[in-house]
N, C-alpha and C positions, 0 to 999 in steps of 0.2 A: 193194274188199278191202283189209284192213290189210296193210302191208308185212311180209314175213317178218322175224323177229328174226335177228340175226347168230348164227351157230353158234359155240359154244365147247366145246372138249374138256376134260374134267376127268379127269386121269390119276391113278389111285391110289385110296386108301381114301376113304370118305365123310368129309365135313367133321366135325370133332370140337369145335372151339372157337368159331370165328367164324361162327355160324350166321346171324346177322343180315346179315352181308355176303353170305353165300351166297344168302340169300333175295333180296337186291337184285339179284344177278347173274342169278338164275333168273327174275326178273321182266323184266330187260332183254334177256336173251339166251336162246337155246335151248341148254341145257347137256346134253351127251352124255357119259356116263361109260363108256368101253369096259370090257368085262369083263376079268378077269385073263387068260382064254384069249386074248382079242383083243389083249392087250398083249404077248404073246410075240412075239419078233422076226419070225419068218416070217409069222405071222398078221397082225401089224401092218403089215408091208411090203405084204402082199397087199391088206389093207384100203385102204391109201393108193393103191395102183395102181388099185383098183376104185372109188375115190372113195366108199367106204362111208359116210363121214360128211359128204359134201358139201363145199361150199366154206367150211370153218370158218375163222374169222378170228382166233381166240385159243386158246391152250392154257395151262392152269395145272396144276401139280403141287404140291399143298399139303404133301406129306410127303417127307422126304429118303429114307426107306427103303421107299417104295412108289410105283409109277407109272413106274419106270424099267426095267421088265422087258424092254423091247425092246432094251435095250443102248445103245451109243453112237449119238448122232445125228451122222452123218458124211456123207461124200460118196455113200454108197449110199442113205441114208434121206432126207436133206434135199431132194434133187431131186424126190422123190415128193410133197412137201407141196404143197397147193394154192396157187396164186398169190395167193389171197385172204388168206393167213395174214399177220398183222401183228405179233403179239407172243406170246412164250412167257414165262410167269412161273413160277419154280420156287422151291421151298424149297432151303435149303442155301446156303453161301457159295461153295464151290468149283464149278467147271464144267469140270473136266478130262474129263468124259464127253460134253461138248457142243462141237462145232466152231462156236464163235460167229462165227468169221470167215466161214464158209460161209453161216451164217444172214444175216450182214450183206450178203453179196453179193446176197441175194434181198430185201433190205430189211426183214428180220424183226428186231425188237428182242428181245434176250434179257435178262431181268431176274432177278437172284438175290435171296437173302434175307439178305445179309451183315449189314445193319444190325441185324437181329433177333438175331443171334448174337454181336454184338460184346462185350457184357458178359460172357457166359459164357465165350467163347473167351479173352478177355483175363484173366479170373480164373484159368483153367487155365494160361495162360502165366506168370502170377505164381507159381502153385504150382511150376511147373517151374523158374522162375528161382531161387526160394528153395531148391529141392531141389539144383540143381547147385552153388550157392554154399555150401550148408551140409552137403553129403554126406548128404542125407536118405535116399537109397536104401540106403546102407551101414548107417545107423542103423536103418531099418525092417527090413532083412534080419536084423540082429542081434536086434532085439526079437521078431520072429516066429519065429526059428529054434528056440526051445526049448532052445538050447545055451548054457549059461552062458559058455563060452569065447568064442563068437561075440558074445554080448552084451557081454562085457568088452572084446573087441577093438574093437568099434565105439565103446563108451563111452569108452575110453581114448585112441583114436587118430584119430577123425574131426576133432577140433579142429585137428590139425596142418596140415590142408590145407583147412580151412573158412574162409570169409570172409563178412563182412557185405556185403550188396549196396550199402549206402550209399556214395556217391561213386564207385562203379564205373561204367565206361562200358558202357552198353547200346546195342548196334548193332542196329537194326531194318531188315530188308530188306522193304520194302513198307509204306508208312504210309497205308494206306487206312483205312476205318472201324475195322477190327479192330486194325491196327497202331497207329493213333493212340490208341485206347483203352488198349492195352497201355502205350504211352509215358506217357499221362496217369496211369495207376495207378502205374507204376514210379517216376515222378517224384514223385508225391504221397506214396507210401508210404515210399520209401527215399531220395529225393533223388538218384537215379541220374542220371548225365549221359547225355543222349539224343543219339545220332547216328543218322541214317537215310539210306537210299538208296532212291529211287523214281523212276519216269519222270516224275512230276509233283511239283514242289516245293510244299509247303504255304505258305499266306500268312504274311506277317510276324507277324500277330497270333497265328496258330496256333502258329508256332514259338516265339514269345515266351512263350506260356502254359505251355510245358513246357521252356523253355530249350533247344530242340533245335538241333542243328547239321546242316546238309544236306551230304551227301557227293556229289560230282559223279559218282563211279563206285564200283563195288563194292569194288575193291581198296583204296581209301582207307578205307572203313568197316572192312573186315576187319583192316587193319593196326593199328587202335587199339582195337577193341572187346574188353572183357573177357568179354562174353557176347553172342553173336549170336542174335537171334530171327528165324526165317524166317516171315514173315507175308504173303507175296505169294500171290494166288490162281492165278497163272499155272501151267498144267498141261502145258506143252510139254516142252522139253529140260530135262535135269537141271541144277540150278543149283549144288548142293553136290557137288563132284567131287574127285578127287585133286588137280587143279590148283588149285581154289579153296581147298581145305583147307590147302594149303601156304602160302597167303597169310594165313591166320588168325594173329593174335598168338599166339605159342607159349604153351600152357597155358590158352588161352581155353575158354569153355564154349559149348555150342550147344544151342538149343531150337528144335524144329519143331512148330508148331501149324497149318501150312499144308497141304501135301500130301506124302505119303511118296514119291511118284514124283519129286519134285524132288531127292531125295537118293540118291546112290550109297552104299548102306549098307556095301558092302564097303570102300570108301574110308574111310568113317566109322569102321569097326572098326579099320582100320590106324592112323588118326590118333589114336584113343584108346589103342591099344597102345603107340605110340611116344611118347606124351606131347605130341604136337602139340596135341591137345585134352585137357583135364583131366576133362571131364564132359560129359554130354549128357542132354537131357530130350526125349522123343519121344511125342507124342500120336498121330502118324500114321506109317505104316510103308510101306515100298516095295512089299511084296507082301501087302497086307491080304487076308484076316485072318491070314496067316502072319506071325509075328514072327521077325526074325533071331535065330537061336539063340545066336550069339556075343554079341550085344548083351544078350540076356536074361540072360546069365550074369555080366555085368559089374556090380560093385557101385557103379560111378560113373555108371551109366546108369539114369535113371528112365523107366519105360514106362507109358503109359496106353493104353486101347483105343479111340482115336479118339472120345473122349467130351467133347472140349473144349466143344462147343456144346450138350451134353446137359443142358439145363435146361428146365423146363416153360415158362418165359417165352420161350425160343427157339422151342419148338414152336408156341406160340400166334402168335408173330410171323412165323415162316416161312409158316404157313397164311394169315395175313392178307395179307402182302405178295404172295404168289403170286396171290391173287385181285384185290387192289387194283391191281396193276400192269396186269393185263389189262383190268380195268374202266376204268381211266383212259385207256389208249391207245385203246381202242375207243369212247370217248366224247369223243375229241379233246383229251385232256389229256396233260401230260407224264408219262412213267413215273417212278416214285419211285426205283427202283434199277437203271437200265439199265447193262449191262456193255459192250455192243458198239456203242452208238449212235455213238461217234466213228469207227467203221469203215464206217458206212452212208453211201454217197454220196447226194447230193441231200437 
C-alpha cells in the first residue's frame, strides 16, 4: 500500500490567485479545508480535542481577512494541536493574534507574509510621511469642506508649519523587510537622514546603501528624529506611551503603519494637544475598527483604515507565501519567512 499523504489544513476561503501552487500542494498532501462553521472557536476547539482532522502536519491561511474565525491562537488552543504539526503559514505581516512563542515551545514554525506587503506598506508610510510634514490633512479638510473660509484658512496658513522632508531625520523603529523598504524609499525620494533601532543591526552594506545610523536604544532615536515611523511587528506591550512620547524631540511627527495596539492613543492625543508632537499619521488604530474620536477631529492627524498593505500584489504574495512556506517545511526545506524560528530549541 502507498504511504498516506501528510495532512494539511487550509483555513479560509478558496485559493484565488496561485492555483498552480495549490495544485502542487494538493498532489503532495491531503488538503482539508474546514468549513466556516467548523472554524468558529468553540467548534474548532472541539474538533481539535476530538482529532477530527487527524495528525495534520501543516496549516496555511492564505487571506488575512478569512480563516481566523477561531480567534487568538493562545495557551487554550495551541496545546490541543497534534504533536505532528510542524508549520503554520499565514497571510499578513503582523501576528499579534498568534502566540508564536508558545508555538515555538512545541517546535512549530510560524511564517508570515511580511515580504509580500513590504512595497505597499512602505508606500503608505511615504504617504503619511509627506502628509505630516506638509499638513496634508488640513489641506484636504479645507478642500473637501465646501466652505470657502476653511479652504482659504488652509490655503493661506498651512505653509507656516509645513516642511520639506528633504534632509529631515527619519527615525524608524523596526528595520525588517517593511522598515528597510520605507528607509530605502525615503532616502531615495527625499534624501532623508535615516536613523533606526532594532534588536538586530543591519549589515554594513545594507546601512551604507541608505546611509543609515544605528541607535543602540530607543531613547537615542527618539531624541533626534524629526519623524518617527513605527514599523515593528511586535504585538505585546505598548511601545508608544506617555513615558516614551516625553522622550520624542519636541515638535516631532509620528507615523504608525505597524499595529495600533502598540500605541496608547490617549497619550498620543495629549502629546498632540501640548505640542510635544506636531502631527501624526496613523494607518492602524488601538481599538479597530473604532477610531479615536479626538484624533479624528484633529487637522494635524492623517488617518487611514488599516489599508497600508491593501494592494493586489500583496494579496497575491500573501496567498503564495502561506502555501510555499508549508510546502517547503514539509518537504525538508527552509521556510521562506519564519518568524519564531530563533525561539525554537533544537
